[in-house]
VEXLO-705365 format. One record per residue (C-alpha): residue in three letters; residue number from 1; x, y, z. Coordinates in pm, 1 decimal, always signed. Example, Ala and Ser with C-alpha at 12.3 -4.5 7.8 and 13.67 -1.06 7.14 Angstrom:
REM residues 2
pt r=Ala | k=1 | c1=+1230.0 | c2=-450.0 | c3=+780.0
pt r=Ser | k=2 | c1=+1367.0 | c2=-106.0 | c3=+714.0
This chain:
REM residues 218
pt r=Unk | k=1 | c1=+16006.6 | c2=-7295.5 | c3=+16422.7
pt r=Unk | k=2 | c1=+15912.8 | c2=-7072.1 | c3=+16652.3
pt r=Unk | k=3 | c1=+16223.1 | c2=-6868.7 | c3=+16594.9
pt r=Unk | k=4 | c1=+16091.9 | c2=-6853.9 | c3=+16225.8
pt r=Unk | k=5 | c1=+15791.9 | c2=-6716.9 | c3=+16331.3
pt r=Unk | k=6 | c1=+15934.1 | c2=-6456.3 | c3=+16561.5
pt r=Unk | k=7 | c1=+16158.6 | c2=-6344.6 | c3=+16286.7
pt r=Unk | k=8 | c1=+15886.0 | c2=-6298.3 | c3=+16035.7
pt r=Unk | k=9 | c1=+15648.0 | c2=-6184.2 | c3=+16296.0
pt r=Unk | k=10 | c1=+15378.9 | c2=-6429.3 | c3=+16249.8
pt r=Unk | k=11 | c1=+15284.5 | c2=-6816.6 | c3=+16271.5
pt r=Unk | k=12 | c1=+15430.4 | c2=-6935.2 | c3=+15931.1
pt r=Unk | k=13 | c1=+15589.3 | c2=-7220.8 | c3=+16046.4
pt r=Unk | k=14 | c1=+15338.5 | c2=-7454.5 | c3=+16233.5
pt r=Unk | k=15 | c1=+15481.4 | c2=-7597.2 | c3=+16580.2
pt r=Unk | k=16 | c1=+15273.6 | c2=-7898.0 | c3=+16542.4
pt r=Unk | k=17 | c1=+15347.4 | c2=-8017.7 | c3=+16226.6
pt r=Unk | k=18 | c1=+15559.2 | c2=-8326.2 | c3=+16162.7
pt r=Unk | k=19 | c1=+15899.8 | c2=-8151.6 | c3=+16088.1
pt r=Unk | k=20 | c1=+16010.6 | c2=-8431.3 | c3=+15827.4
pt r=Unk | k=21 | c1=+16027.9 | c2=-8168.3 | c3=+15560.9
pt r=Unk | k=22 | c1=+16194.2 | c2=-7820.9 | c3=+15487.4
pt r=Unk | k=23 | c1=+15912.0 | c2=-7558.0 | c3=+15470.0
pt r=Unk | k=24 | c1=+16032.2 | c2=-7205.7 | c3=+15324.1
pt r=Unk | k=25 | c1=+15853.3 | c2=-6859.2 | c3=+15361.5
pt r=Unk | k=26 | c1=+15930.2 | c2=-6498.7 | c3=+15237.5
pt r=Unk | k=27 | c1=+15817.9 | c2=-6201.6 | c3=+15324.9
pt r=Unk | k=28 | c1=+15904.7 | c2=-5857.7 | c3=+15402.8
pt r=Unk | k=29 | c1=+16092.5 | c2=-5744.2 | c3=+15737.3
pt r=Unk | k=30 | c1=+16169.4 | c2=-5403.8 | c3=+15834.4
pt r=Unk | k=31 | c1=+16191.8 | c2=-5309.8 | c3=+15469.3
pt r=Unk | k=32 | c1=+16428.4 | c2=-5579.9 | c3=+15394.0
pt r=Unk | k=33 | c1=+16302.6 | c2=-5929.1 | c3=+15142.6
pt r=Unk | k=34 | c1=+16392.1 | c2=-6235.0 | c3=+15420.5
pt r=Unk | k=35 | c1=+16328.9 | c2=-6583.5 | c3=+15322.0
pt r=Unk | k=36 | c1=+16365.0 | c2=-6837.2 | c3=+15605.1
pt r=Unk | k=37 | c1=+16366.5 | c2=-7182.5 | c3=+15578.0
pt r=Unk | k=38 | c1=+16271.0 | c2=-7383.2 | c3=+15817.8
pt r=Unk | k=39 | c1=+16443.6 | c2=-7741.9 | c3=+15817.9
pt r=Unk | k=40 | c1=+16386.2 | c2=-8063.0 | c3=+16022.6
pt r=Unk | k=41 | c1=+16501.7 | c2=-8046.0 | c3=+16363.1
pt r=Unk | k=42 | c1=+16650.4 | c2=-8366.1 | c3=+16571.2
pt r=Unk | k=43 | c1=+16692.1 | c2=-8466.5 | c3=+16907.6
pt r=Unk | k=44 | c1=+17046.6 | c2=-8529.9 | c3=+17077.6
pt r=Unk | k=45 | c1=+16978.8 | c2=-8857.9 | c3=+17269.1
pt r=Unk | k=46 | c1=+16801.7 | c2=-8981.5 | c3=+16885.7
pt r=Unk | k=47 | c1=+16998.8 | c2=-9089.4 | c3=+16578.0
pt r=Unk | k=48 | c1=+16870.6 | c2=-8877.4 | c3=+16305.9
pt r=Unk | k=49 | c1=+16712.1 | c2=-9060.9 | c3=+15997.9
pt r=Unk | k=50 | c1=+16906.5 | c2=-9027.6 | c3=+15662.9
pt r=Unk | k=51 | c1=+16638.9 | c2=-8888.0 | c3=+15515.2
pt r=Unk | k=52 | c1=+16613.3 | c2=-8589.7 | c3=+15735.6
pt r=Unk | k=53 | c1=+16991.2 | c2=-8517.7 | c3=+15676.4
pt r=Unk | k=54 | c1=+16880.7 | c2=-8530.2 | c3=+15312.2
pt r=Unk | k=55 | c1=+16613.6 | c2=-8299.6 | c3=+15349.9
pt r=Unk | k=56 | c1=+16841.4 | c2=-8036.0 | c3=+15610.8
pt r=Unk | k=57 | c1=+17088.2 | c2=-8042.2 | c3=+15307.2
pt r=Unk | k=58 | c1=+16783.2 | c2=-7956.1 | c3=+15072.9
pt r=Unk | k=59 | c1=+16683.4 | c2=-7684.3 | c3=+15296.9
pt r=Unk | k=60 | c1=+17007.6 | c2=-7480.0 | c3=+15142.9
pt r=Unk | k=61 | c1=+16921.4 | c2=-7505.6 | c3=+14817.9
pt r=Unk | k=62 | c1=+16569.3 | c2=-7308.5 | c3=+14858.9
pt r=Unk | k=63 | c1=+16747.2 | c2=-7010.3 | c3=+14898.0
pt r=Unk | k=64 | c1=+16914.1 | c2=-6940.5 | c3=+14582.2
pt r=Unk | k=65 | c1=+17204.9 | c2=-6860.2 | c3=+14504.9
pt r=Unk | k=66 | c1=+17267.7 | c2=-6962.2 | c3=+14849.4
pt r=Unk | k=67 | c1=+17185.6 | c2=-6870.5 | c3=+15200.0
pt r=Unk | k=68 | c1=+17334.0 | c2=-6556.0 | c3=+15355.9
pt r=Unk | k=69 | c1=+17312.6 | c2=-6708.6 | c3=+15700.7
pt r=Unk | k=70 | c1=+17286.0 | c2=-7035.9 | c3=+15910.5
pt r=Unk | k=71 | c1=+17085.1 | c2=-6992.0 | c3=+16246.6
pt r=Unk | k=72 | c1=+17193.7 | c2=-7274.6 | c3=+16472.4
pt r=Unk | k=73 | c1=+16887.4 | c2=-7245.5 | c3=+16741.0
pt r=Unk | k=74 | c1=+17014.2 | c2=-7351.8 | c3=+17081.4
pt r=Unk | k=75 | c1=+16731.0 | c2=-7364.4 | c3=+17365.4
pt r=Unk | k=76 | c1=+16924.0 | c2=-7252.4 | c3=+17699.7
pt r=Unk | k=77 | c1=+16920.4 | c2=-7539.1 | c3=+17920.5
pt r=Unk | k=78 | c1=+17183.8 | c2=-7800.6 | c3=+18002.7
pt r=Unk | k=79 | c1=+17484.1 | c2=-7837.0 | c3=+17720.8
pt r=Unk | k=80 | c1=+17629.8 | c2=-8183.1 | c3=+17694.3
pt r=Unk | k=81 | c1=+17914.9 | c2=-8347.7 | c3=+17495.9
pt r=Unk | k=82 | c1=+17613.7 | c2=-8523.3 | c3=+17323.4
pt r=Unk | k=83 | c1=+17462.1 | c2=-8200.4 | c3=+17215.8
pt r=Unk | k=84 | c1=+17822.1 | c2=-8086.0 | c3=+17073.8
pt r=Unk | k=85 | c1=+17862.9 | c2=-8399.7 | c3=+16881.0
pt r=Unk | k=86 | c1=+17508.1 | c2=-8397.2 | c3=+16757.0
pt r=Unk | k=87 | c1=+17535.5 | c2=-8036.8 | c3=+16625.9
pt r=Unk | k=88 | c1=+17894.8 | c2=-8113.5 | c3=+16463.8
pt r=Unk | k=89 | c1=+17726.4 | c2=-8419.0 | c3=+16282.6
pt r=Unk | k=90 | c1=+17476.8 | c2=-8212.6 | c3=+16134.0
pt r=Unk | k=91 | c1=+17668.4 | c2=-7858.8 | c3=+16040.6
pt r=Unk | k=92 | c1=+17932.8 | c2=-8087.1 | c3=+15901.2
pt r=Unk | k=93 | c1=+17676.8 | c2=-8202.9 | c3=+15649.1
pt r=Unk | k=94 | c1=+17759.8 | c2=-7867.4 | c3=+15456.9
pt r=Unk | k=95 | c1=+18116.5 | c2=-7877.8 | c3=+15512.9
pt r=Unk | k=96 | c1=+18364.1 | c2=-7666.2 | c3=+15718.6
pt r=Unk | k=97 | c1=+18282.9 | c2=-7369.5 | c3=+15560.7
pt r=Unk | k=98 | c1=+17943.0 | c2=-7358.6 | c3=+15679.7
pt r=Unk | k=99 | c1=+18076.5 | c2=-7222.2 | c3=+16018.7
pt r=Unk | k=100 | c1=+18166.0 | c2=-6912.1 | c3=+15849.8
pt r=Unk | k=101 | c1=+17787.4 | c2=-6831.9 | c3=+15782.2
pt r=Unk | k=102 | c1=+17653.5 | c2=-6963.0 | c3=+16128.7
pt r=Unk | k=103 | c1=+17519.1 | c2=-6780.0 | c3=+16398.4
pt r=Unk | k=104 | c1=+17404.6 | c2=-6930.4 | c3=+16712.0
pt r=Unk | k=105 | c1=+17079.8 | c2=-6814.5 | c3=+16818.7
pt r=Unk | k=106 | c1=+16995.5 | c2=-6842.6 | c3=+17217.2
pt r=Unk | k=107 | c1=+16616.4 | c2=-6950.7 | c3=+17250.1
pt r=Unk | k=108 | c1=+16404.7 | c2=-6936.6 | c3=+17595.7
pt r=Unk | k=109 | c1=+16688.3 | c2=-6750.5 | c3=+17745.1
pt r=Unk | k=110 | c1=+16429.3 | c2=-6602.3 | c3=+17957.8
pt r=Unk | k=111 | c1=+16455.0 | c2=-6902.4 | c3=+18141.4
pt r=Unk | k=112 | c1=+16763.3 | c2=-6796.6 | c3=+18304.2
pt r=Unk | k=113 | c1=+16591.4 | c2=-6478.2 | c3=+18483.6
pt r=Unk | k=114 | c1=+16894.8 | c2=-6277.4 | c3=+18669.7
pt r=Unk | k=115 | c1=+17160.2 | c2=-6490.4 | c3=+18520.1
pt r=Unk | k=116 | c1=+17343.1 | c2=-6319.0 | c3=+18214.3
pt r=Unk | k=117 | c1=+17396.7 | c2=-6527.3 | c3=+17863.3
pt r=Unk | k=118 | c1=+17773.8 | c2=-6469.0 | c3=+17892.8
pt r=Unk | k=119 | c1=+17768.2 | c2=-6646.2 | c3=+18230.6
pt r=Unk | k=120 | c1=+17543.5 | c2=-6912.3 | c3=+18100.1
pt r=Unk | k=121 | c1=+17798.3 | c2=-6954.7 | c3=+17827.4
pt r=Unk | k=122 | c1=+18094.2 | c2=-6983.8 | c3=+18093.4
pt r=Unk | k=123 | c1=+17872.2 | c2=-7221.1 | c3=+18291.9
pt r=Unk | k=124 | c1=+17832.9 | c2=-7469.1 | c3=+18051.8
pt r=Unk | k=125 | c1=+18209.3 | c2=-7521.3 | c3=+18019.6
pt r=Unk | k=126 | c1=+18402.3 | c2=-7637.3 | c3=+17675.9
pt r=Unk | k=127 | c1=+18122.7 | c2=-7819.1 | c3=+17477.0
pt r=Unk | k=128 | c1=+17945.9 | c2=-7516.0 | c3=+17437.6
pt r=Unk | k=129 | c1=+18264.1 | c2=-7301.7 | c3=+17392.8
pt r=Unk | k=130 | c1=+18324.7 | c2=-7534.7 | c3=+17113.3
pt r=Unk | k=131 | c1=+18039.8 | c2=-7442.5 | c3=+16905.3
pt r=Unk | k=132 | c1=+18063.6 | c2=-7092.9 | c3=+16964.6
pt r=Unk | k=133 | c1=+18426.4 | c2=-7081.3 | c3=+16864.3
pt r=Unk | k=134 | c1=+18377.3 | c2=-7266.7 | c3=+16541.2
pt r=Unk | k=135 | c1=+18128.7 | c2=-6942.1 | c3=+16428.2
pt r=Unk | k=136 | c1=+18373.3 | c2=-6674.8 | c3=+16562.1
pt r=Unk | k=137 | c1=+18170.7 | c2=-6657.8 | c3=+16868.8
pt r=Unk | k=138 | c1=+17852.9 | c2=-6499.6 | c3=+16684.6
pt r=Unk | k=139 | c1=+17581.5 | c2=-6560.6 | c3=+16888.1
pt r=Unk | k=140 | c1=+17216.7 | c2=-6383.5 | c3=+16944.3
pt r=Unk | k=141 | c1=+16979.6 | c2=-6414.2 | c3=+17210.0
pt r=Unk | k=142 | c1=+16611.4 | c2=-6402.2 | c3=+17104.5
pt r=Unk | k=143 | c1=+16299.0 | c2=-6387.0 | c3=+17304.9
pt r=Unk | k=144 | c1=+16026.4 | c2=-6633.2 | c3=+17123.0
pt r=Unk | k=145 | c1=+15765.0 | c2=-6472.3 | c3=+17364.1
pt r=Unk | k=146 | c1=+15767.9 | c2=-6154.2 | c3=+17152.9
pt r=Unk | k=147 | c1=+15606.1 | c2=-6123.8 | c3=+16825.4
pt r=Unk | k=148 | c1=+15515.3 | c2=-5840.2 | c3=+16577.3
pt r=Unk | k=149 | c1=+15748.0 | c2=-5505.2 | c3=+16542.5
pt r=Unk | k=150 | c1=+16030.4 | c2=-5555.1 | c3=+16815.8
pt r=Unk | k=151 | c1=+16400.8 | c2=-5414.9 | c3=+16805.0
pt r=Unk | k=152 | c1=+16534.1 | c2=-5772.5 | c3=+16850.3
pt r=Unk | k=153 | c1=+16460.0 | c2=-5890.4 | c3=+16466.5
pt r=Unk | k=154 | c1=+16624.0 | c2=-5563.7 | c3=+16369.1
pt r=Unk | k=155 | c1=+16933.2 | c2=-5642.9 | c3=+16577.1
pt r=Unk | k=156 | c1=+16929.7 | c2=-5967.5 | c3=+16439.0
pt r=Unk | k=157 | c1=+16922.3 | c2=-5850.1 | c3=+16075.6
pt r=Unk | k=158 | c1=+17186.6 | c2=-5637.5 | c3=+16120.8
pt r=Unk | k=159 | c1=+17391.8 | c2=-5918.3 | c3=+16317.5
pt r=Unk | k=160 | c1=+17336.6 | c2=-6082.1 | c3=+15972.0
pt r=Unk | k=161 | c1=+17443.7 | c2=-5807.1 | c3=+15754.5
pt r=Unk | k=162 | c1=+17742.9 | c2=-5712.9 | c3=+15928.9
pt r=Unk | k=163 | c1=+17867.9 | c2=-6129.4 | c3=+15930.6
pt r=Unk | k=164 | c1=+17768.3 | c2=-6138.3 | c3=+15525.4
pt r=Unk | k=165 | c1=+18002.6 | c2=-5817.7 | c3=+15492.9
pt r=Unk | k=166 | c1=+18303.8 | c2=-5998.5 | c3=+15694.7
pt r=Unk | k=167 | c1=+18257.0 | c2=-6314.3 | c3=+15555.9
pt r=Unk | k=168 | c1=+18218.2 | c2=-6210.4 | c3=+15195.1
pt r=Unk | k=169 | c1=+17867.2 | c2=-6301.0 | c3=+15081.9
pt r=Unk | k=170 | c1=+17642.3 | c2=-6617.3 | c3=+15118.0
pt r=Unk | k=171 | c1=+17695.1 | c2=-6973.9 | c3=+15144.7
pt r=Unk | k=172 | c1=+17809.5 | c2=-7121.6 | c3=+14808.9
pt r=Unk | k=173 | c1=+17703.2 | c2=-7521.3 | c3=+14807.6
pt r=Unk | k=174 | c1=+17921.7 | c2=-7556.8 | c3=+14483.4
pt r=Unk | k=175 | c1=+18248.1 | c2=-7437.7 | c3=+14663.1
pt r=Unk | k=176 | c1=+18152.0 | c2=-7685.0 | c3=+14933.8
pt r=Unk | k=177 | c1=+18116.0 | c2=-8002.1 | c3=+14650.3
pt r=Unk | k=178 | c1=+18452.3 | c2=-7920.9 | c3=+14545.7
pt r=Unk | k=179 | c1=+18596.0 | c2=-7917.8 | c3=+14856.4
pt r=Unk | k=180 | c1=+18459.5 | c2=-8252.8 | c3=+14935.6
pt r=Unk | k=181 | c1=+18607.0 | c2=-8352.0 | c3=+14605.3
pt r=Unk | k=182 | c1=+18965.9 | c2=-8232.5 | c3=+14660.9
pt r=Unk | k=183 | c1=+18925.9 | c2=-8412.6 | c3=+14987.7
pt r=Unk | k=184 | c1=+18827.3 | c2=-8755.5 | c3=+14845.7
pt r=Unk | k=185 | c1=+19100.6 | c2=-8719.6 | c3=+14583.4
pt r=Unk | k=186 | c1=+19348.6 | c2=-8627.1 | c3=+14858.5
pt r=Unk | k=187 | c1=+19257.3 | c2=-8968.6 | c3=+15070.6
pt r=Unk | k=188 | c1=+19257.3 | c2=-9159.5 | c3=+14745.0
pt r=Unk | k=189 | c1=+19636.2 | c2=-9065.3 | c3=+14641.5
pt r=Unk | k=190 | c1=+19720.9 | c2=-9117.2 | c3=+15041.9
pt r=Unk | k=191 | c1=+19538.3 | c2=-9470.9 | c3=+15036.6
pt r=Unk | k=192 | c1=+19741.9 | c2=-9538.0 | c3=+14677.8
pt r=Unk | k=193 | c1=+20042.2 | c2=-9434.7 | c3=+14839.2
pt r=Unk | k=194 | c1=+20002.8 | c2=-9664.4 | c3=+15169.2
pt r=Unk | k=195 | c1=+19932.9 | c2=-9964.7 | c3=+14951.7
pt r=Unk | k=196 | c1=+20244.5 | c2=-9883.1 | c3=+14714.1
pt r=Unk | k=197 | c1=+20457.1 | c2=-9839.3 | c3=+15010.2
pt r=Unk | k=198 | c1=+20316.6 | c2=-10196.7 | c3=+15169.6
pt r=Unk | k=199 | c1=+20395.2 | c2=-10410.7 | c3=+14873.6
pt r=Unk | k=200 | c1=+20706.8 | c2=-10623.9 | c3=+14923.6
pt r=Unk | k=201 | c1=+20969.4 | c2=-10529.4 | c3=+14671.3
pt r=Unk | k=202 | c1=+21060.4 | c2=-10784.0 | c3=+14418.2
pt r=Unk | k=203 | c1=+21314.1 | c2=-11059.0 | c3=+14503.2
pt r=Unk | k=204 | c1=+21308.6 | c2=-10923.2 | c3=+14865.7
pt r=Unk | k=205 | c1=+21298.2 | c2=-11150.2 | c3=+15115.4
pt r=Unk | k=206 | c1=+21051.8 | c2=-10940.2 | c3=+15297.3
pt r=Unk | k=207 | c1=+20679.5 | c2=-11134.3 | c3=+15289.4
pt r=Unk | k=208 | c1=+20347.6 | c2=-10956.8 | c3=+15240.2
pt r=Unk | k=209 | c1=+20275.4 | c2=-11003.0 | c3=+15557.7
pt r=Unk | k=210 | c1=+20560.4 | c2=-10857.5 | c3=+15734.8
pt r=Unk | k=211 | c1=+20500.7 | c2=-10542.4 | c3=+15486.6
pt r=Unk | k=212 | c1=+20196.9 | c2=-10488.4 | c3=+15623.6
pt r=Unk | k=213 | c1=+20326.8 | c2=-10502.1 | c3=+15982.2
pt r=Unk | k=214 | c1=+20551.5 | c2=-10228.5 | c3=+15881.3
pt r=Unk | k=215 | c1=+20293.4 | c2=-10023.1 | c3=+15701.5
pt r=Unk | k=216 | c1=+19932.6 | c2=-10130.5 | c3=+15773.8
pt r=Unk | k=217 | c1=+19673.8 | c2=-10086.6 | c3=+15533.9
pt r=Unk | k=218 | c1=+19356.6 | c2=-9866.5 | c3=+15660.7
């Protein structure tokens, strides 16, 4: 919410609100028409309710025909395996292709003081490296204490535009649905193949239990 306010340049997303629903705001930023959708957040140490997950996914539909960028906001601090797993869980709701449209935004980097963001990334190790590799190491550092006209917002928008040019446009939810359907069809075919392979041949002395030992059902 705070990062959304920083981009827009004023307080549009209330930090104290119950973040159960997506909130959409549109404005002009540096002569660009910008739509920002604030989605429900999540905590690494707690399971995210299914209703929150549904609302997170719904957020993509508020930017027709599709979002040009997903900003994955990560506050600077200790990054653990649990953090990485939770990010993977939530980003996967949009399908694997969403990583092509994702930029990591490090917030509260001012707490690092004399430590560079590059050093911080190295220090946090493989878990944070995994996230950055998934989005081709696209990341941006934002200072949430600065509002209004400031070069950092322009640089972020330029990074978004560069990504859009490189990846070919916006995130298409329909393509993701087709991708999921193809994966489900492949899994069903594989399951049917395993079931056929597990059946004993006619007039064979091989019992069903023995066949299942050879090729177990999953």
